[in-house]
C-alpha positions as CSV (number, residue, x, y, z in Angstrom):
1,M,123.1,99.6,99.2
2,L,120.7,102.5,99.0
3,Y,120.2,103.7,102.6
4,P,123.9,103.7,103.6
5,R,124.5,105.8,100.4
6,V,121.7,108.2,101.1
7,M,122.4,108.7,104.8
8,G,126.2,108.6,104.8
9,D,128.0,108.3,108.1
10,A,124.7,108.8,110.0
11,F,123.5,105.4,108.8
12,F,126.0,103.8,111.3
13,D,124.4,105.6,114.2
14,L,121.3,103.4,113.7
15,P,120.8,100.3,115.9
16,T,122.4,97.2,114.3
17,P,119.0,95.5,113.4
18,L,118.0,98.7,111.5
19,Q,121.3,98.7,109.7
20,A,120.8,95.1,108.7
21,F,117.2,95.9,107.5
22,H,118.4,98.7,105.3
23,A,121.7,97.3,104.1
24,V,120.3,95.3,101.2
25,E,123.1,93.6,99.3
26,N,120.9,91.0,97.5
27,T,117.5,90.1,99.1
28,I,116.2,90.3,102.7
29,F,113.0,88.8,104.0
30,Y,111.2,89.5,107.2
31,K,107.8,88.3,108.7
32,G,105.6,89.7,111.4
33,H,102.3,91.4,111.9
34,V,100.7,94.7,111.0
35,T,97.7,96.7,112.0
36,V,96.2,98.8,109.2
37,T,93.8,101.7,109.7
38,H,92.0,104.2,107.5
39,D,89.7,107.1,108.5
40,N,86.8,106.2,106.2
41,A,85.6,104.6,103.0
42,L,87.0,107.4,100.8
43,S,90.5,107.0,102.4
44,R,90.3,103.3,101.8
45,M,89.6,104.0,98.1
46,I,92.4,106.5,97.9
47,A,94.8,104.0,99.6
48,K,93.8,101.2,97.2
49,S,94.2,103.5,94.1
50,G,97.8,104.1,95.4
51,G,98.5,100.4,95.6
52,M,98.0,100.1,99.4
53,P,95.6,97.7,101.1
54,S,92.0,98.9,101.6
55,K,91.4,96.2,104.3
56,S,91.7,97.4,107.9
57,G,92.6,95.5,111.0
58,E,95.4,93.3,112.4
59,M,96.9,90.8,109.9
60,P,100.0,88.8,109.0
61,F,102.7,90.9,107.2
62,S,105.9,90.1,105.3
63,F,108.5,92.3,103.8
64,R,111.1,91.5,101.1
65,A,113.6,94.0,99.7
66,T,115.7,93.1,96.7
67,R,118.6,95.1,95.3
68,D,118.3,95.9,91.6
69,G,121.4,97.7,90.5
70,K,121.4,101.1,92.3
71,S,117.7,100.8,93.3
72,E,115.7,98.5,95.6
73,I,112.4,96.7,95.0
74,W,110.3,96.6,98.2
75,E,107.5,94.1,98.5
76,R,105.1,94.4,101.4
77,N,102.6,91.5,101.8
78,F,99.5,92.6,103.8
79,D,97.8,89.2,104.3
80,G,97.8,88.5,100.6
81,H,97.6,92.1,99.3
82,M,101.0,92.8,97.7
83,T,102.2,96.3,97.6
84,R,105.3,96.6,95.4
85,S,107.5,99.7,95.2
86,L,110.8,100.9,93.7
87,Q,113.2,103.0,95.7
88,W,116.2,104.9,94.4
89,L,118.6,107.7,95.2
90,H,116.9,110.9,94.1
91,S,119.5,113.5,95.3
92,D,121.9,114.0,98.3
93,G,120.0,112.7,101.4
94,V,116.8,112.0,99.5
95,V,115.2,108.7,98.5
96,A,112.5,108.5,95.9
97,E,109.8,105.7,96.0
98,R,107.2,104.9,93.4
99,V,104.2,102.9,94.7
100,G,101.1,102.5,92.7
101,T,100.0,105.8,91.1
102,S,102.2,107.8,93.6
103,A,105.8,108.8,93.9
104,F,107.3,110.1,97.1
105,L,110.5,111.9,98.1
106,M,111.7,110.9,101.5
107,Q,114.5,112.3,103.7
108,P,115.7,109.5,106.1
109,R,117.3,110.7,109.3
110,V,118.4,109.2,112.6
111,D,116.5,110.4,115.7
112,G,118.0,108.8,118.8
113,H,117.6,105.1,118.3
114,K,114.9,105.5,115.6
115,L,114.9,106.1,111.9
116,R,112.5,108.8,110.8
117,I,111.6,108.9,107.1
118,P,109.4,112.0,106.5
119,I,107.9,112.5,103.1
120,I,109.0,115.8,101.7
121,G,107.5,115.6,98.2
122,L,104.7,113.9,96.3
123,R,103.5,113.1,92.8
124,G,100.1,111.6,92.2
125,F,99.1,110.1,88.8
126,G,102.3,111.6,87.4
127,L,101.5,115.1,88.5
128,P,103.4,117.1,91.1
129,M,101.3,117.8,94.2
130,P,101.7,121.0,96.3
131,S,103.4,120.4,99.6
132,W,100.4,121.4,101.6
133,V,98.4,118.4,100.3
134,L,100.0,116.1,102.8
135,S,99.2,117.3,106.3
136,S,101.4,114.5,107.8
137,A,103.3,111.7,106.2
138,E,106.1,109.8,107.7
139,G,107.6,106.4,108.5
140,V,109.2,105.7,111.9
141,E,111.3,102.6,112.5
142,G,112.7,101.3,115.7
143,V,114.0,98.1,117.4
144,T,112.4,96.1,120.3
145,Q,114.5,94.8,123.2
146,D,114.5,91.4,121.5
147,G,115.8,92.9,118.2
148,K,112.6,93.0,116.1
149,I,112.0,95.9,113.7
150,T,109.1,98.1,114.6
151,F,107.5,100.4,112.0
152,D,104.7,103.0,112.0
153,V,103.9,104.5,108.7
154,H,101.1,107.0,108.1
155,A,99.8,109.5,105.4
156,S,97.2,112.1,106.0
157,V,95.8,114.4,103.4
158,R,94.6,117.9,104.3
159,G,90.8,118.0,104.2
160,L,90.4,114.2,103.9
161,G,92.2,113.0,107.1
162,L,94.1,109.7,107.5
163,I,94.5,107.9,104.2
164,I,96.4,105.0,105.7
165,R,98.4,104.0,108.8
166,Y,100.2,100.7,109.2
167,K,102.2,99.7,112.1
168,G,103.7,96.5,113.4
169,E,106.8,94.4,114.0
170,L,109.0,92.3,111.8
171,A,111.8,89.7,112.4
172,P,114.1,88.1,109.9
173,A,112.5,85.0,108.4
């Protein structure tokens, strides 16, 4: 299980539904809805080139994570647009994720009752990108009173603005 390994004892400070969501032993499957936004046509093109949806608006969303040895395959279905990524342990406290033409380094941490996953490194088209390229990039997950998973993921590039933001809710299917 990737996130318990990466986060150590802090993983168990997360609310139980977030622990279940990130403790992938075999396969987990969740369904819900998502709202996707982009700043402009260029940001939609960049998002699409990175494997993310170019369509904006509210739509059905499903999520599947499958353990594959020491890594996890994440599949996000944005109303028919499938975004597939691979996550693995990069180094102590750091998860690497490859999606489309991009690879990210993320440092998950507990913040109260939420899980914050800031992006601390980026490669695009196989090339390392300077840290100043991303003006803001983070995922934040939480839990509703009825136990649904909430998520809010965004990536902004300096000089271009918001490339993508997707936020919504999921429940086990």
